[in-house]
C-alpha positions, 0 to 999 in steps of 0.5 A, a space after each residue: 635354055 639352049 634353043 632346040 635344034 631338032 630339023 624337019 628331016 630328022 622328025 621325018 626320018 623318026 616318023 618314017 623309022 616308027 612307020 608313020 606316014 606323015 604329010 608335010 604338014 603333020 611332020 611340022 606339027 609334030 616338029 612343033 610339038 615336040 619342040 615345045 615338049 622338050 622346052 616344058 621337060 628343060 624346065 622340070 626341076 630334076 636335079 632333086 628328084 629321086 626315086 620316090 618322086 617317080 610313082 611307077 616305082 610303087 607298082 612293081 612286082 617281087 620276084 616271083 610274083 605274078 600278075 
């Protein structure tokens, strides 16, 4: 697995772009959490998944149906 190259300044910009006023300590925490999430996601066996494996495909509306 390749090392995640996400940098603190990138996290700072992303947080600012969505209006999160985070201090340096929180940005470091977000960086670590994001790297961990990406590493977990990278280990998932997605090559063999098809639409039926995604639970959201069950919850859809047909044309003309309302909530």
